[in-house]
C-alpha angles and dihedrals in degrees: 000000000000112000094012114154114236114211120222114242090248089066091055089051092050090047090053095046098042101037115120086223114090114244136173139174123219134192116224118238123201136209124236090277093055094253116142107250109164146348131248119211109242101166142358139169133243093261088060091055092049095047095046094036090230134134125224095255089058093055117022115103091358128123120255094238090053094050093044108026118183092002091129124056092221123032088202088068089058092052090050092050091053093047092051092048097044105031101027095033091229131153106237127199126195140146130245136177108215116203089225094069107016089220131121106249124195112212128196115191121190136171119266103166134349095283100018131082130190124215135199120200131200134176109244098166092122091057089059094046104060096222101201095049093045093047089053091047092049093050099042095102144341096273121111105269127187145166115217128185126228091269093058098256122139111244097174135004132174131235093267089079090064092047095050105028102024097235120126117236093249091053092058104038108092093015129110116267093203092060088069095051120102110255092238090056098041098091095050091045092053089049091053091050089050091049090052091050088051090055093250117153115246118181098190142332132194130214140156117257126192119243120217089258090057097255117128122229128196111240127191110212130204108190139176133182113237110182107303095342136078114225112202142177121195137189129200105242096167093119091048092050090046090052091049091051091048091051090050091053094043093050087067087066097038095149092059096044103046097123094046092049091051090060093047091048088058088057092047091048090054090050090050091056097046135067109247095215102047103020090233125130113277133220092270089061090048091055090054098043105038096071091056090048093051094045091050090048091053093047094048093037089229127147119256123195138187133208122194115197125196122183108232119242092355091155088064089058091056093042093049104038105016133249097289089063090043090053090051091052090053092049093048092047089052089054092050091053095045092055091056100051134092122237091255095052122095122219119198134179104222093191138281109017096333125109132180132206121199110203117196119203090013124125126207096268093052091045090053090052091051091047091052091051089050091050093051093046092054092044092051096045116098108217116210109254095351094061121199119000136176137212138212119221136198121198130195134168114216116246120225111287091355115155119245092241093055091045092049093048091054092051092045091051089053089052090049090053090050090054091045092053113049102307119230089076144102122243124187133198 
C-alpha cells in the first residue's frame, strides 16, 4: 500500500516481548522415524511467565511434556496436535490445566517455520467455572460453600469460610483444600474425593479442618460431583461433636450424672421428633401423635382431614442445581406451609419432597380450600436459584373409626392421581 509504514524488526521483537498477551516459540523434535513427537521451548515473553507462574529456568530448552506433565487427559491428543501443526500446517487450539498455575489455559499453536511453532496462551478459567450458577450456589444460604477442582484446589468459596475458619476468600481460592485437613483425617478425606470422582454416592463425611489461628474445627460436608468440579456445602459441627464426646465420657459415670443426662435426653428426644433440615415434625412424631388425634376425633365426633403435598419435578432441582439448592427449596417450602396453618394443625415432613398436614375439626370441603391455597402459594413463590416451582396435593377426610393406614392410602392415591393428571393440582377422595 502506498505510504504504508514498514516497522523495523526490532519493533516486532519489542511487541513480542512486551505484549500483555502470553507468547512462546517452540522447536519441534522428532522420533527416530522422523515423526514430530514433542516441542522444546526456545523463547517466551514476560506475560507467559506471569500467566504460567514459571521462571525461565523452568521452561527454556525443556520439553512441553516436562514443563506441563499430565496437563492433558490423553497424550495421544498432544501427538495429534503436533502432527496437525507441523505436517498439515494447521493452527490448533486446545485447553490445559498446568499444575504450576491451577488455571485453565487455552493454547493456540501455529506454524512459524519448518521446525518452529508459535503459541498464544489465554486464561479461560472463568469459562469453565460458570460464574452465574456458582455465584448463585455460593449465596444460597449461610453454610460454607465451595467449588473444588479434581486436584483438590479451591476454585471458589463464599464468605462463610472467613466467618468460621478465619481465612479471607482470596487466601483460599487457588490453594489446596487438603493442606487444611488434620493429618489423621487426610487419608479418609482423599478417599471420599476419589469416591466422588468415581461417581459413587456419598451422603456426608466429617473431617477436622484447621482454622487460621491453628485450631481445628469439625466440619460436616455434603458434596456432589458436577462435571470436573466438586460442589460442597459444610457446617461447623464442633459443638455437636464436643457434646457427643462429653456424653460418651459421662455415660461411664451414669450413676453420678443422672440429672444432667435427663436434661440432655430431652434435647435428644426433641431432635428425634423433628426433621433436621426443615425443623418440622418427622414421621416418628406422626406415628406417636396420630393415634391421639384420631381417638379425639372419634370421641368429639369431629371431622379430621389430611393433605399430602409433593413438590413437582424436585429431582430436576437437585440434578440441575445440586443438593444444597434442593435443601434450600425444602426449607423455604416448609416456611410457606407453616405460615398458612392454624395452631391446632400439624405439619410433618414425610421424607424427600413430601409433606403432610393433619387438620382437626376440618371437613373435606374446608381441607380442599386449604390445599388450594397451599398450591397457589407454592406456585406464586419465586425460589432463589430454582425459580418458580409447583406442587401436587392429595386430600382425604377420615371416615369414622377408619384406621390411619387406610386413611393414608386414600390420600396417597389422590396425590398419585394429581401427579398422573397435570401436576400442580389438588385431587380429593
